[in-house]
C-alpha positions as CSV (number, residue, x, y, z in Angstrom):
1,M,0.0,0.0,0.0
2,L,1.3,3.4,-1.0
3,Q,-0.1,6.6,0.7
4,I,1.0,9.9,-0.9
5,A,-0.3,13.5,-1.2
6,C,-2.4,14.7,-4.1
7,P,-0.2,17.0,-6.3
8,S,-3.2,19.3,-6.9
9,C,-4.7,19.8,-3.4
10,G,-2.5,17.9,-1.0
11,A,-5.2,15.5,0.1
12,S,-4.1,12.0,1.0
13,L,-4.1,9.4,-1.9
14,V,-3.9,5.7,-1.2
15,F,-2.7,3.1,-3.8
16,R,-3.8,-0.4,-2.4
17,A,-2.9,-2.5,-5.4
18,Q,0.4,-2.8,-7.1
19,S,-1.4,-3.0,-10.5
20,T,-3.0,0.4,-10.2
21,T,-1.2,3.3,-11.9
22,H,-4.0,6.0,-11.8
23,A,-6.3,7.3,-9.1
24,V,-8.9,10.0,-8.7
25,C,-8.6,12.3,-5.8
26,S,-11.8,12.3,-3.8
27,A,-11.2,15.8,-2.6
28,C,-10.5,17.7,-5.9
29,R,-11.5,15.2,-8.6
30,S,-8.0,15.3,-10.1
31,L,-6.9,12.3,-12.1
32,V,-3.4,11.4,-10.9
33,V,-0.8,9.0,-12.4
34,R,2.0,7.6,-10.4
35,H,5.6,7.2,-11.5
36,D,7.1,4.9,-8.8
37,V,6.6,7.3,-5.8
38,D,6.1,10.5,-7.8
39,L,2.6,11.7,-8.8
40,E,1.6,13.7,-11.8
41,S,-1.8,15.4,-12.1
42,L,-3.5,14.9,-15.5
43,G,-6.3,17.4,-14.7
44,K,-9.8,17.1,-13.3
45,V,-12.2,14.4,-14.4
46,S,-15.9,14.8,-15.0
47,D,-18.4,14.3,-12.2
48,L,-19.9,10.9,-11.8
49,Q,-23.5,10.7,-13.1
50,P,-26.2,9.2,-10.8
51,D,-26.8,5.7,-12.0
52,G,-28.7,4.0,-9.2
53,S,-25.9,1.7,-8.4
54,P,-25.9,0.1,-4.9
55,I,-22.1,-0.4,-5.0
56,Q,-19.6,2.1,-3.9
57,L,-15.8,2.3,-3.2
58,G,-15.1,0.1,-0.2
59,T,-17.9,-2.4,-0.9
60,S,-16.7,-5.9,-0.3
61,G,-18.0,-9.3,-1.4
62,T,-17.1,-12.9,-2.3
63,F,-16.8,-14.7,-5.6
64,L,-15.9,-18.4,-5.9
65,G,-14.7,-18.4,-2.3
66,K,-12.4,-15.4,-2.8
67,H,-13.0,-12.2,-0.9
68,F,-12.6,-8.9,-2.7
69,E,-13.0,-5.1,-2.1
70,V,-14.0,-2.5,-4.6
71,I,-11.2,0.1,-5.1
72,G,-12.0,1.8,-8.3
73,R,-14.7,2.5,-11.0
74,I,-14.9,3.4,-14.7
75,Q,-18.3,4.8,-15.5
76,V,-19.3,4.4,-19.2
77,A,-22.2,5.9,-21.1
78,Y,-24.1,4.1,-23.8
79,D,-27.4,4.4,-25.6
80,S,-29.4,2.8,-22.7
81,G,-27.8,4.8,-19.9
82,F,-24.7,4.0,-17.9
83,W,-22.8,0.9,-16.9
84,N,-20.0,0.6,-14.3
85,E,-16.8,-1.4,-14.4
86,W,-15.8,-1.7,-10.7
87,Y,-12.1,-2.6,-10.1
88,L,-11.6,-5.3,-7.6
89,Q,-8.8,-6.1,-5.2
90,Y,-8.8,-9.8,-4.0
91,T,-7.3,-10.8,-0.7
92,D,-4.8,-13.1,-2.5
93,G,-3.3,-10.0,-4.3
94,S,-5.0,-10.6,-7.7
95,N,-7.3,-8.1,-9.4
96,G,-10.5,-8.3,-11.5
97,W,-13.6,-6.4,-12.6
98,L,-17.2,-6.4,-11.7
99,G,-19.4,-5.1,-14.6
100,E,-22.8,-3.8,-13.5
101,A,-25.7,-2.5,-15.5
102,M,-29.4,-2.4,-14.9
103,G,-29.2,-4.9,-12.0
104,T,-27.0,-7.4,-13.9
105,Y,-23.5,-8.3,-12.5
106,F,-20.6,-9.7,-14.5
107,V,-17.4,-10.8,-12.6
108,N,-14.5,-10.9,-15.1
109,Q,-10.8,-10.7,-15.7
110,E,-8.7,-9.7,-18.8
111,L,-8.0,-12.6,-21.1
112,D,-5.2,-13.0,-23.7
113,P,-7.2,-13.9,-26.8
114,A,-4.2,-15.8,-28.2
115,G,-5.1,-14.7,-31.8
116,P,-6.7,-12.0,-33.8
117,L,-10.2,-10.8,-33.0
118,A,-13.0,-9.9,-35.4
119,R,-13.2,-6.3,-36.4
120,P,-16.0,-4.4,-34.7
121,E,-17.7,-3.6,-38.1
122,D,-17.8,-7.4,-38.8
123,L,-19.7,-8.3,-35.6
124,R,-23.3,-9.3,-36.1
125,V,-25.9,-10.2,-33.4
126,G,-26.3,-14.0,-33.5
127,S,-22.8,-14.8,-34.9
128,F,-20.3,-17.1,-33.2
129,V,-17.0,-16.1,-31.7
130,T,-14.5,-18.7,-30.4
131,L,-12.5,-18.0,-27.3
132,K,-10.5,-20.7,-25.4
133,N,-12.2,-23.4,-27.5
134,E,-15.6,-22.2,-26.3
135,F,-18.4,-21.0,-28.6
136,F,-19.8,-17.6,-27.7
137,V,-22.8,-15.9,-29.3
138,V,-22.8,-12.2,-30.0
139,C,-25.9,-10.8,-28.2
140,E,-25.3,-7.1,-28.3
141,V,-23.1,-4.6,-30.1
142,S,-23.1,-1.1,-28.7
143,T,-21.1,2.2,-29.0
144,S,-20.0,3.8,-25.8
145,T,-18.1,6.8,-24.4
146,L,-16.3,7.3,-21.1
147,S,-18.3,9.2,-18.5
148,S,-16.0,9.4,-15.5
149,Y,-13.6,7.7,-13.0
150,E,-13.2,7.3,-9.3
151,G,-10.8,5.4,-7.0
152,E,-7.7,3.4,-8.2
153,L,-7.4,2.1,-11.7
154,P,-4.8,0.2,-13.8
155,F,-5.3,2.4,-16.9
156,V,-7.4,5.3,-18.3
157,F,-8.8,6.0,-21.7
158,P,-6.9,8.2,-24.2
159,S,-9.8,10.7,-24.3
160,E,-13.2,11.1,-22.6
161,K,-14.8,12.0,-25.9
162,T,-13.6,8.9,-27.7
163,R,-16.4,6.7,-28.9
164,F,-15.7,2.9,-28.9
165,T,-17.4,-0.3,-29.6
166,T,-18.1,-3.1,-27.2
167,A,-19.7,-6.5,-27.8
168,D,-21.4,-8.8,-25.3
169,L,-20.8,-12.5,-25.8
170,R,-22.8,-15.2,-24.0
171,T,-23.0,-19.0,-23.9
172,G,-25.5,-21.6,-22.7
173,G,-24.1,-21.2,-19.2
174,Q,-22.9,-18.5,-16.9
175,L,-19.7,-18.1,-18.8
176,A,-19.6,-14.9,-20.8
177,A,-17.2,-12.4,-22.4
178,T,-16.9,-8.8,-23.5
179,L,-14.9,-7.5,-26.4
180,D,-13.6,-4.0,-25.8
181,Y,-12.5,-2.0,-28.8
182,S,-11.5,1.2,-26.9
183,D,-8.0,0.7,-28.3
184,P,-8.7,-0.4,-32.0
185,A,-5.1,-1.4,-32.5
186,S,-5.2,-3.8,-29.5
187,P,-8.8,-4.8,-28.5
188,T,-9.2,-6.4,-25.1
189,V,-11.2,-9.5,-24.1
190,Y,-12.7,-9.8,-20.6
191,L,-13.9,-13.3,-19.6
192,G,-16.0,-14.1,-16.6
193,Y,-19.4,-15.1,-15.2
194,Y,-22.8,-13.5,-14.9
195,V,-24.0,-13.9,-11.3
196,D,-27.0,-12.9,-9.3
197,F,-26.8,-10.1,-6.8
198,D,-27.3,-12.3,-3.8
199,E,-24.4,-14.7,-4.9
200,L,-21.8,-12.0,-4.3
201,K,-22.7,-11.5,-0.6
202,L,-21.9,-7.8,-0.9
203,A,-21.4,-5.7,2.2
204,G,-20.8,-2.0,2.7
205,L,-23.5,-1.0,0.1
206,R,-24.7,2.4,-0.5
207,D,-27.7,3.8,1.4
208,F,-30.3,5.0,-1.0
209,N,-31.5,8.6,-0.5
210,P,-34.9,9.6,-1.9
211,E,-33.4,13.0,-2.7
212,L,-31.4,11.4,-5.6
213,E,-30.5,13.8,-8.4
214,N,-30.9,13.0,-12.1
215,Q,-28.1,13.6,-14.6
216,Q,-28.9,17.3,-14.8
217,G,-28.5,17.8,-11.1
218,V,-32.2,18.5,-10.6
219,S,-33.7,17.1,-7.4
220,T,-36.0,14.3,-8.5
221,S,-38.4,14.9,-5.6
222,V,-39.5,18.2,-7.2
223,L,-39.4,17.4,-11.0
224,R,-42.5,18.7,-12.6
225,C,-44.1,17.9,-15.9
226,P,-43.4,20.8,-18.3
227,T,-46.9,20.5,-19.8
228,C,-49.3,20.2,-16.8
229,G,-46.9,20.9,-13.9
230,A,-47.7,17.6,-12.1
231,P,-45.0,16.7,-9.6
232,H,-43.0,13.5,-10.2
233,E,-40.4,11.7,-8.1
234,L,-38.0,9.6,-10.1
235,K,-37.7,6.4,-8.1
236,A,-34.7,5.0,-10.2
237,G,-32.7,8.2,-10.1
238,G,-30.3,8.8,-13.0
239,V,-31.1,5.3,-14.5
240,S,-34.4,6.4,-16.0
241,Q,-34.3,8.1,-19.5
242,V,-37.9,8.8,-20.2
243,L,-40.8,10.0,-18.0
244,A,-44.3,9.8,-19.3
245,C,-46.7,11.9,-17.2
246,E,-49.7,9.7,-16.2
247,Y,-51.9,12.8,-15.9
248,C,-51.5,14.6,-19.3
249,G,-49.6,12.0,-21.4
250,T,-46.5,14.1,-22.0
251,A,-43.3,12.0,-22.4
252,I,-40.1,13.9,-21.6
253,D,-36.4,13.1,-22.3
254,L,-34.6,12.9,-18.9
255,K,-31.2,12.9,-20.7
256,D,-31.9,16.3,-22.1
257,K,-31.1,19.3,-19.8
258,S,-34.2,21.2,-21.0
259,L,-36.5,18.1,-20.5
260,K,-37.4,18.0,-24.1
261,V,-40.9,16.6,-24.9
262,L,-40.6,13.4,-26.9
263,F,-44.3,12.7,-27.6
264,Q,-47.8,13.3,-26.3
265,V,-50.3,10.5,-25.6
266,Q,-53.8,11.4,-26.7
267,E,-56.4,11.7,-23.9
268,S,-58.7,9.2,-25.8
269,E,-55.9,6.6,-25.6
270,K,-55.3,6.9,-21.8
271,I,-55.5,3.7,-19.9
272,T,-55.7,3.3,-16.1
273,P,-53.3,0.6,-14.9
274,L,-54.6,-2.0,-12.5
275,I,-51.4,-1.6,-10.4
276,P,-50.9,2.1,-9.6
277,L,-47.6,3.7,-10.4
278,G,-45.6,3.9,-7.2
279,A,-47.3,0.9,-5.6
280,K,-45.0,-1.5,-3.8
281,G,-45.3,-5.2,-3.5
282,K,-43.2,-8.2,-2.3
283,V,-42.6,-11.0,-4.9
284,D,-40.0,-13.7,-4.8
285,G,-38.8,-12.5,-1.4
286,H,-38.0,-8.9,-2.6
287,E,-39.9,-5.7,-2.5
288,W,-40.6,-4.1,-5.9
289,E,-41.9,-0.7,-6.8
290,C,-44.0,-0.1,-9.9
291,L,-42.2,2.5,-12.0
292,G,-43.9,2.3,-15.4
293,F,-46.9,1.0,-17.2
294,M,-47.0,0.0,-20.9
295,R,-49.7,-1.2,-23.2
296,R,-48.5,-3.2,-26.2
297,S,-50.2,-5.3,-28.8
298,A,-49.1,-8.3,-30.8
299,R,-50.3,-8.5,-34.4
300,V,-51.2,-12.0,-35.5
301,E,-52.9,-12.7,-38.9
302,G,-54.0,-9.1,-39.2
303,M,-55.5,-8.8,-35.7
304,D,-54.1,-7.0,-32.6
305,Y,-54.0,-8.8,-29.3
306,P,-53.3,-6.3,-26.5
307,F,-51.3,-7.0,-23.3
308,T,-50.0,-4.8,-20.5
309,E,-46.6,-4.7,-18.8
310,Y,-45.6,-3.1,-15.4
311,L,-42.0,-2.2,-14.9
312,L,-40.9,-3.1,-11.4
313,Y,-37.7,-1.9,-9.8
314,N,-35.5,-2.8,-6.8
315,P,-32.2,-0.9,-6.4
316,Y,-30.3,-4.1,-5.6
317,Q,-32.1,-6.7,-7.8
318,G,-32.6,-4.4,-10.9
319,Y,-35.7,-4.6,-13.1
320,R,-38.5,-7.1,-13.6
321,W,-41.6,-7.0,-15.9
322,L,-45.0,-8.0,-14.6
323,V,-47.0,-8.9,-17.7
324,E,-50.8,-9.2,-17.9
325,S,-52.7,-10.7,-20.8
326,D,-56.3,-11.9,-20.7
327,G,-56.2,-11.9,-16.9
328,H,-53.0,-14.1,-16.8
329,W,-49.9,-12.7,-15.0
330,T,-46.2,-13.5,-15.7
331,L,-43.2,-12.2,-13.7
332,A,-40.3,-11.8,-16.2
333,R,-36.7,-11.2,-15.6
334,P,-33.8,-10.7,-18.1
335,I,-31.5,-13.7,-18.4
336,L,-27.9,-13.7,-19.6
337,M,-27.5,-17.5,-19.9
338,L,-28.7,-18.4,-23.4
339,P,-31.1,-21.3,-24.1
340,R,-29.7,-24.2,-26.0
341,N,-30.9,-25.9,-29.2
342,L,-32.5,-29.2,-28.1
343,G,-30.8,-31.3,-30.8
344,S,-27.2,-30.0,-30.9
345,G,-26.9,-28.5,-27.4
346,D,-25.4,-25.3,-28.9
347,P,-26.5,-21.9,-27.5
348,V,-29.2,-20.3,-29.6
349,T,-28.0,-17.8,-32.1
350,E,-31.3,-17.0,-33.9
351,P,-34.7,-17.7,-32.3
352,T,-36.7,-20.3,-34.3
353,D,-39.9,-22.3,-33.8
354,N,-37.9,-25.3,-32.5
355,T,-38.0,-26.6,-29.0
356,L,-35.3,-25.2,-26.7
357,S,-33.6,-26.4,-23.5
358,Y,-33.0,-24.1,-20.6
359,K,-31.9,-25.1,-17.0
360,G,-32.9,-28.7,-17.8
361,N,-36.4,-27.9,-19.0
362,R,-37.8,-28.2,-22.5
363,F,-39.5,-25.1,-23.8
364,R,-41.8,-25.4,-26.8
365,H,-42.2,-22.6,-29.3
366,F,-45.6,-20.9,-28.7
367,Q,-45.7,-17.8,-30.9
368,T,-43.7,-15.3,-32.9
369,A,-45.3,-11.9,-33.5
370,V,-44.4,-8.2,-33.8
371,A,-45.3,-6.2,-30.6
372,R,-46.0,-2.5,-30.9
373,V,-46.1,0.1,-28.1
374,R,-49.5,1.7,-27.9
375,Y,-49.4,3.6,-24.5
376,V,-46.9,4.4,-21.8
377,A,-47.0,6.0,-18.3
378,G,-44.3,6.4,-15.7
379,E,-40.5,6.2,-16.0
380,F,-38.4,3.9,-18.2
381,Y,-34.7,3.1,-18.4
382,W,-34.6,3.3,-22.2
383,Q,-35.8,5.7,-24.9
384,V,-39.3,4.3,-25.3
385,R,-41.5,5.8,-28.0
386,L,-45.1,5.2,-29.2
387,G,-45.1,2.9,-32.2
388,D,-41.8,1.2,-31.3
389,E,-41.8,-2.4,-32.6
390,V,-39.9,-5.5,-31.7
391,R,-40.2,-9.1,-32.9
392,M,-41.1,-11.4,-30.0
393,H,-40.5,-15.1,-29.9
394,D,-42.3,-16.9,-27.0
395,Y,-41.6,-20.4,-25.7
396,V,-43.4,-22.2,-22.8
397,C,-42.8,-24.9,-20.3
398,P,-45.6,-24.2,-17.8
399,P,-45.4,-22.5,-15.4
400,H,-42.3,-21.1,-16.9
401,S,-41.7,-19.2,-20.2
402,L,-38.9,-17.8,-22.3
403,S,-39.1,-14.8,-24.5
404,C,-36.7,-13.2,-27.0
405,E,-37.1,-9.7,-28.3
406,E,-35.2,-8.7,-31.4
407,S,-34.9,-5.0,-32.3
408,T,-32.8,-3.1,-34.9
409,G,-30.6,-6.1,-35.6
410,R,-28.2,-4.9,-32.9
411,E,-29.6,-6.7,-29.8
412,Q,-31.3,-9.8,-28.6
413,V,-32.9,-9.6,-25.2
414,W,-33.9,-12.9,-23.6
415,S,-36.1,-13.1,-20.5
416,E,-37.5,-15.9,-18.3
417,G,-41.0,-15.7,-17.0
418,R,-42.9,-17.4,-14.2
419,Y,-46.7,-17.6,-14.1
420,L,-48.3,-15.9,-11.1
421,E,-51.9,-16.6,-9.9
422,P,-54.0,-13.4,-10.0
423,L,-54.7,-13.7,-6.3
424,E,-50.9,-13.7,-5.7
425,V,-50.5,-10.5,-7.6
426,A,-53.5,-8.9,-5.7
427,R,-52.1,-9.8,-2.3
428,A,-48.5,-8.7,-3.2
429,F,-49.7,-5.2,-4.2
430,G,-52.7,-4.8,-1.9
431,L,-55.3,-4.7,-4.7
432,N,-58.9,-5.1,-3.8
433,S,-59.9,-6.6,-7.1
434,I,-58.2,-7.9,-10.2
435,R,-59.3,-9.1,-13.6
436,Q,-60.2,-12.8,-13.7
437,P,-58.4,-15.0,-16.3
438,Y,-59.9,-15.5,-19.7
439,K,-59.2,-18.6,-21.7
440,V,-56.0,-20.6,-21.0
441,G,-52.8,-18.7,-20.6
442,P,-49.6,-19.7,-22.6
443,S,-47.6,-20.5,-19.4
444,Q,-50.6,-21.2,-17.1
445,P,-49.9,-24.5,-15.2
446,D,-52.4,-27.2,-16.0
447,P,-54.5,-27.7,-12.8
448,Y,-55.2,-31.3,-13.8
449,T,-51.6,-32.4,-14.2
450,P,-50.8,-32.7,-10.5
451,L,-54.2,-34.4,-9.9
452,K,-53.4,-36.8,-12.8
453,H,-50.0,-37.6,-11.4
454,R,-51.5,-38.1,-7.9
455,A,-54.1,-40.4,-9.3
456,W,-51.6,-42.4,-11.2
457,M,-49.4,-42.6,-8.1
458,W,-52.4,-43.9,-6.1
459,W,-53.1,-46.4,-8.9
460,A,-49.5,-47.5,-9.1
461,G,-49.4,-47.8,-5.3
462,Y,-52.5,-49.9,-5.3
463,L,-51.0,-52.0,-8.1
464,A,-47.7,-52.6,-6.2
465,A,-49.4,-53.3,-2.8
466,S,-52.0,-55.6,-4.4
467,F,-49.3,-57.4,-6.4
468,I,-47.2,-58.0,-3.3
469,L,-50.3,-59.1,-1.4
470,M,-51.2,-61.5,-4.2
471,V,-47.7,-62.9,-4.3
472,L,-47.7,-63.5,-0.5
473,T,-51.2,-65.0,-0.8
474,T,-50.0,-67.3,-3.6
475,M,-47.0,-68.3,-1.4
476,I,-49.1,-69.3,1.6
477,S,-52.0,-70.9,-0.3
478,A,-52.1,-74.7,-0.1
479,N,-53.1,-75.1,-3.8
480,K,-53.4,-78.8,-3.0
481,V,-54.9,-81.5,-5.3
482,V,-57.5,-83.4,-3.3
483,F,-59.1,-85.4,-6.1
484,S,-58.2,-86.4,-9.7
485,K,-59.7,-88.8,-12.1
486,T,-59.3,-89.6,-15.8
487,G,-61.3,-91.6,-18.3
488,V,-62.5,-92.1,-21.9
489,A,-66.0,-91.3,-23.2
490,T,-67.4,-93.7,-25.8
491,S,-70.7,-94.2,-27.6
492,D,-71.9,-96.0,-24.5
493,P,-74.0,-93.5,-22.5
494,T,-72.8,-94.8,-19.2
495,S,-69.3,-93.6,-20.0
496,L,-70.6,-90.1,-19.9
497,T,-71.6,-90.3,-16.2
498,V,-69.0,-90.4,-13.4
499,V,-69.5,-90.8,-9.6
500,S,-66.2,-90.4,-7.7
501,D,-65.1,-92.1,-4.5
502,E,-65.1,-90.0,-1.4
503,F,-62.2,-87.6,-0.9
504,E,-61.1,-85.3,1.9
505,I,-61.0,-81.5,1.7
506,P,-58.9,-80.7,4.7
507,G,-57.9,-77.5,6.6
508,R,-59.9,-74.3,6.8
509,T,-62.8,-73.1,4.8
510,S,-61.3,-72.1,1.4
511,N,-62.1,-72.0,-2.3
512,V,-62.1,-75.1,-4.4
513,E,-61.1,-75.2,-8.1
514,V,-62.5,-77.9,-10.4
515,R,-60.6,-78.2,-13.7
516,T,-62.0,-80.2,-16.6
517,T,-60.1,-81.3,-19.7
518,A,-61.3,-83.2,-22.8
519,G,-59.2,-84.3,-25.7
520,V,-61.5,-83.1,-28.5
521,N,-61.2,-81.4,-31.9
522,N,-64.2,-79.7,-33.6
523,R,-66.3,-80.8,-30.7
524,W,-67.6,-79.4,-27.5
525,V,-68.1,-81.0,-24.1
526,D,-70.4,-79.7,-21.3
527,F,-69.7,-80.9,-17.8
528,H,-72.6,-80.8,-15.4
529,L,-71.1,-81.2,-11.9
530,A,-72.2,-81.5,-8.3
531,L,-69.9,-81.5,-5.2
532,I,-71.8,-83.4,-2.6
533,D,-71.1,-83.4,1.2
534,S,-71.0,-87.1,2.1
535,K,-72.2,-86.4,5.6
536,T,-75.1,-84.0,4.9
537,N,-75.7,-84.9,1.3
538,E,-75.8,-81.1,0.5
539,A,-74.8,-80.5,-3.1
540,L,-73.2,-77.6,-4.8
541,D,-74.3,-77.8,-8.4
542,F,-72.3,-76.0,-11.1
543,G,-71.2,-76.5,-14.7
544,T,-68.4,-75.9,-17.0
545,G,-67.3,-76.9,-20.5
546,V,-64.7,-77.0,-23.2
547,A,-64.7,-76.6,-26.9
548,F,-62.0,-76.6,-29.5
549,Y,-62.3,-76.0,-33.3
550,S,-59.7,-75.9,-36.0
551,G,-59.6,-76.0,-39.8
552,R,-58.0,-74.5,-42.9
553,D,-59.3,-71.8,-45.1
554,S,-57.9,-69.4,-47.8
555,D,-55.9,-67.6,-45.1
556,G,-54.3,-70.8,-43.8
557,Y,-54.7,-72.9,-40.6
558,W,-56.9,-71.5,-37.9
559,S,-58.0,-72.7,-34.4
560,E,-60.0,-71.4,-31.5
561,G,-61.3,-72.5,-28.1
562,S,-59.6,-74.6,-25.5
563,T,-59.6,-78.2,-24.4
564,S,-59.4,-77.2,-20.7
565,N,-61.5,-75.0,-18.4
566,A,-61.9,-74.4,-14.7
567,V,-64.5,-73.1,-12.3
568,T,-63.8,-71.9,-8.7
569,L,-66.2,-72.5,-5.8
570,P,-65.8,-69.9,-3.0
571,R,-65.7,-70.8,0.7
572,V,-66.1,-74.5,0.7
573,P,-66.0,-75.9,4.3
574,A,-63.6,-78.7,5.1
575,G,-65.0,-82.3,5.1
576,R,-65.5,-85.4,3.0
577,Y,-67.1,-85.1,-0.4
578,Y,-67.7,-87.0,-3.6
579,L,-68.2,-85.6,-7.1
580,L,-71.0,-86.3,-9.6
581,A,-70.2,-85.5,-13.2
582,E,-72.4,-85.8,-16.3
583,M,-70.9,-85.1,-19.7
584,E,-72.7,-84.0,-22.8
585,S,-70.9,-83.6,-26.2
586,G,-71.6,-82.5,-29.7
587,T,-70.1,-81.5,-33.0
588,T,-70.6,-78.6,-35.4
589,A,-73.5,-78.5,-37.8
590,S,-71.2,-78.8,-40.8
591,A,-67.7,-79.9,-41.5
592,D,-67.2,-76.5,-43.1
593,M,-67.7,-74.7,-39.7
594,K,-66.0,-71.2,-39.5
595,P,-64.6,-69.5,-36.4
596,G,-67.3,-68.2,-34.1
597,E,-70.1,-70.5,-35.3
598,A,-72.2,-72.1,-32.5
599,P,-72.1,-75.8,-31.9
600,S,-74.9,-78.1,-33.0
601,R,-77.2,-80.2,-30.9
602,P,-75.7,-83.1,-28.9
603,D,-74.9,-86.3,-30.8
604,P,-73.5,-89.6,-29.8
605,A,-70.0,-89.2,-28.4
606,K,-67.0,-90.1,-30.3
607,N,-64.2,-91.5,-28.2
608,F,-62.4,-88.8,-26.3
609,S,-60.4,-88.7,-23.2
610,W,-61.3,-86.6,-20.2
611,S,-60.0,-85.6,-16.8
612,I,-61.3,-83.9,-13.7
613,T,-59.0,-82.4,-11.0
614,V,-60.1,-80.8,-7.7
615,K,-57.8,-78.4,-5.8
616,R,-58.4,-76.6,-2.5
617,D,-57.2,-73.2,-1.4
618,V,-56.2,-72.0,-4.9
619,P,-54.8,-68.4,-5.2
620,S,-57.1,-66.3,-7.4
621,W,-56.0,-63.0,-9.1
622,I,-59.5,-62.0,-10.2
623,W,-60.0,-59.4,-7.5
624,F,-56.6,-58.0,-8.2
625,F,-57.6,-57.2,-11.8
626,I,-61.1,-56.1,-10.8
627,G,-59.6,-53.6,-8.4
628,L,-57.2,-52.2,-11.0
629,G,-60.0,-51.8,-13.4
630,L,-62.2,-50.0,-10.9
631,M,-59.4,-47.5,-10.1
632,L,-58.3,-47.0,-13.6
633,P,-61.1,-44.5,-14.7
634,V,-59.9,-41.9,-12.1
635,P,-56.4,-41.2,-13.6
636,L,-57.9,-41.6,-17.1
637,W,-60.4,-38.9,-16.3
638,Y,-57.7,-36.5,-15.2
639,W,-55.6,-37.4,-18.3
640,L,-58.6,-36.5,-20.5
641,R,-59.1,-33.2,-18.7
642,E,-55.4,-32.4,-19.0
643,S,-55.5,-33.2,-22.7
644,S,-58.5,-30.9,-23.2
645,F,-56.7,-28.1,-21.2
646,E,-53.6,-28.4,-23.4
647,T,-55.6,-28.4,-26.5
648,Q,-57.2,-25.1,-25.5
649,R,-53.7,-23.7,-24.7
650,W,-52.2,-24.5,-28.0
651,T,-55.3,-23.3,-29.9
652,E,-53.9,-19.8,-29.2
653,S,-50.4,-20.5,-30.6
654,D,-48.7,-20.6,-33.9
655,H,-49.0,-24.4,-33.8
656,A,-52.8,-24.6,-33.5
657,P,-54.3,-27.4,-35.6
658,T,-55.9,-26.1,-38.8
659,S,-59.1,-27.5,-40.4
660,S,-58.9,-29.5,-43.6
661,S,-60.7,-26.8,-45.5
662,E,-57.9,-24.3,-44.9
């Protein structure tokens, strides 16, 4: 650390980092360069412009486990306002940068490109740039100028008036890069990561004062509309570029010292927002203030579909958009990690109607349309104008959505949305009433999907439990043969009647299975059976039968039926029984019988073998399948409702089914 007096005013200057060669005196705003221990004043620098940043010199934080402190800043002006490059001193002695603009944060370090870079005039939004064997997509190309400096810095620009080009490069992850052409002869590459504000664990942040001044030095608490004189307080300070008076419709340019009027909204076009300007609400754990209101419309097949957008602001988290369409609400935030093409896995360069992948989710293309600004009120961080148009590409994965806005061919802005229930919005902003949803929203979660999943889980649970129970039942069932008899039926009628010897059915009361078999072809056999208790002579009468047919036709050999069948008697008490069986047999009406024809009347039996087997305590799966069948309609019902809901959703998309007449 080097502490030395300012050559202009004598105030103490401190150089904490060995890499810093320049510093701005906080007392007199002189830019000083050091030559070893000697200092030289290069003159005064311009005043810093209010930009709404929560960071200041001395702010500390953590990135990838390394602690840092902010020791300098370069403030840069570009078309959309200002961005800051904060110079960082890490505790291990290394240095880096923290880029900050509109609530986005980019931690980076200078990188040796190890090769020539593209010329700035050759850069095109959507093109690829390769750095360190990684593909980067050019997402924005802008022209900037230096605004001012403060603190310690490793270099300064040749001139404050020099205009230079920068290009933002992004990937399908947090890795990103910036190409800086401030020195055309030797462009610089800065490689790093976009991070959320909370990830940096910043301390020593600036306390926000409601008496912020805008870039003209006029107190925002007393700014008045030049047309109607209505007072306005600029909540975002010097970040805002346009203020549209909600009372008279006058839009003024906050970057112009004379507050030039940009346009005037007609009284007949005035719209009252559902969320009042200045209203505060807590969403996603942070408090947001409604700064602006915009009505836009998307033109599809010659028809305009209006939707409204509320600009929300938090000085630490940046900006969010609360979008309302047909009573459906979506909270959208800008994203800097590009979606990926589902097939190749490469980051998206040009939005298409293909399915995209983002954070492990699949987003289907919903709609592409041109959106046009119809009405504005409040303050905005860019030069908004009536009639501005952008091409919007929307993708959905309910309850999430992705949107890409393309404008002027110099910028692609991606945002991620999350569907909010109307009641959630009403509670967050203290609204007494809110518009009820109409139709199905593009990212509205299907209410039947969780019910369907729950029903299928119950069904699957019943299936598993019943299956295990049936397996256990099968394992403990006796399934014991207590009687078996075989014989041959002939043309003698007595051979068709069988009276068995007595047999024992032991154990507990259980079911009894009687299986009959007959060795027949193109013949049927009916078995008329009676299980008789030898002690009480009580009889259980029942019947079964077999039939088997086969033949050959023009399609080849065919067969149907079976030579074996079984019948189960429930709850038969233990005891001694005998079996009475009478058989009746017949053939087809014709030798040319076809499948499905009914058998003819009985006729004298041809010789065929038969067998009768009796088992006790036989496991039966019939109730297992009956239970599954009874429960199946519930998940099927929810599946049908889900399908109907999805059909309604996609009817509003570019992929709606068309009739055959079209």
